[in-house]
C-alpha positions in Angstrom: 202.0 174.2 115.8 198.4 173.6 113.1 196.4 174.6 115.2 197.9 178.0 117.0 198.5 179.2 112.5 194.8 179.1 111.7 194.4 180.5 115.5 196.2 183.9 114.3 195.2 183.3 111.0 191.4 183.5 113.0 192.4 186.6 114.7 193.8 188.7 111.3 190.9 187.8 109.4 189.4 189.1 112.6 190.7 192.5 112.9 190.9 192.7 108.9 187.1 192.7 108.8 186.8 194.8 111.7 189.2 197.4 110.6 187.3 197.5 106.9 184.0 197.7 109.1 185.0 201.0 110.9 186.5 202.8 108.0 183.3 202.7 105.8 181.0 203.9 108.9 183.5 206.6 109.3 183.6 208.0 105.8 179.5 207.1 105.2 179.7 209.2 108.7 182.1 211.8 106.7 179.1 211.6 104.2 176.5 213.1 106.2 178.1 215.7 107.7 178.7 217.1 105.1 174.9 216.5 103.7 174.6 218.2 107.4 176.8 220.9 106.6 175.7 221.5 103.3 171.9 222.2 104.3 173.3 224.8 107.1 175.0 226.7 104.9 172.7 227.0 102.1 170.1 228.0 104.5 171.9 230.7 106.2 173.4 232.0 102.6 169.6 233.1 101.5 169.3 234.8 105.0 171.3 237.1 104.2 171.5 239.9 101.6 174.7 239.6 99.6 175.8 242.5 101.9 176.3 241.1 104.6 172.8 242.9 106.0 169.6 240.3 106.7 167.6 240.4 104.8 163.4 240.7 104.7 161.0 238.5 105.7 160.8 236.7 102.9 164.0 235.3 102.9 162.9 233.8 106.4 161.3 232.0 104.8 162.7 230.4 102.2 165.6 230.0 103.8 164.9 226.1 105.2 163.4 225.1 101.2 166.6 225.7 100.5 168.6 224.5 102.9 166.4 221.2 102.6 167.1 221.6 99.3 170.6 221.8 98.8 170.8 218.5 101.4 169.0 216.0 98.9 171.5 217.5 95.9 173.9 217.1 98.2 172.7 213.8 99.9 172.0 211.9 96.0 175.6 213.3 95.2 176.5 211.1 98.6 174.3 207.8 97.0 175.9 208.5 94.0 179.3 207.6 94.8 181.5 204.8 95.0 182.6 203.2 98.7 
């Protein structure tokens, strides 16, 4: 009876560890997707003017830097959040 309880305890602890690992992985993946989305939205926002038309050549050269800065600021917020 004792070996059966020991085996069941080991399996229960292993299943709990797996569930925790998978939830942490899912949370990190969601955070990385938020960073990517913020960068894409920042770049797209800088490509278009306020009336919804495509902005001039100057805006298209600024879009990558806006995307990078948005990604970095979002990544900094994500890395500071408690996990």
